[in-house]
C-alpha positions in Angstrom: 80.8 119.9 72.1 83.2 121.5 69.8 86.0 119.9 72.1 84.9 116.5 71.5 84.7 117.0 68.0 88.3 118.5 67.9 89.5 115.3 70.1 87.8 112.7 67.7 89.5 114.6 65.0 92.8 114.1 66.6 92.3 110.5 67.9 91.5 109.2 64.2 94.3 111.7 62.7 96.6 110.0 64.8 95.3 106.0 63.8 95.9 107.2 60.4 99.4 108.0 60.8 102.3 105.8 58.8 103.4 102.8 60.4 106.8 102.1 61.0 107.9 99.0 58.9 111.1 98.2 60.7 108.7 97.0 63.5 108.4 94.2 61.6 110.7 94.0 58.7 114.3 94.8 57.8 115.2 98.1 57.0 114.4 98.4 53.1 117.7 99.5 51.1 116.1 102.5 49.6 118.6 103.3 47.5 119.4 100.1 46.2 115.2 100.0 45.2 115.3 103.3 44.3 118.1 102.6 41.5 115.9 99.7 40.7 112.9 102.3 39.9 110.8 100.1 42.2 107.4 100.9 42.4 104.4 99.7 44.6 103.1 98.2 41.5 106.2 96.0 41.4 106.7 95.0 44.9 104.9 91.9 44.1 107.0 90.8 41.5 109.8 90.2 43.9 107.9 90.3 47.4 104.5 88.9 48.3 103.1 92.5 49.3 99.5 91.5 48.8 99.6 88.7 50.9 100.3 90.7 53.9 99.2 93.9 53.4 96.1 96.2 52.2 96.6 99.3 51.3 94.2 102.4 51.3 94.5 103.1 47.6 92.8 106.6 48.2 96.1 107.1 49.6 98.4 105.4 47.9 98.6 105.1 43.9 100.1 102.2 42.2 103.1 104.6 40.8 104.0 105.9 43.9 108.1 105.1 44.3 110.4 103.6 47.3 111.7 106.8 48.1 108.3 108.1 48.2 107.2 105.4 50.9 110.4 105.7 52.6 108.8 109.7 53.1 105.9 108.0 55.8 107.3 104.4 56.0 111.1 103.7 57.8 
């Protein structure tokens, strides 16, 4: 039974891993967005981010910077 629990936990952890944004989008110029002090809260100012993406707000905060986003997402 403990192995089943371990396998279930590993499967969940694998499904919660960061997505590769470049599967659908061109690579983001992190330097330009960092210089502009972009954050998740300001993405919608230039891009319709919320129209196509739903963020897990337990994991993401509006003040996350683009540099921090690129730590997990490519």
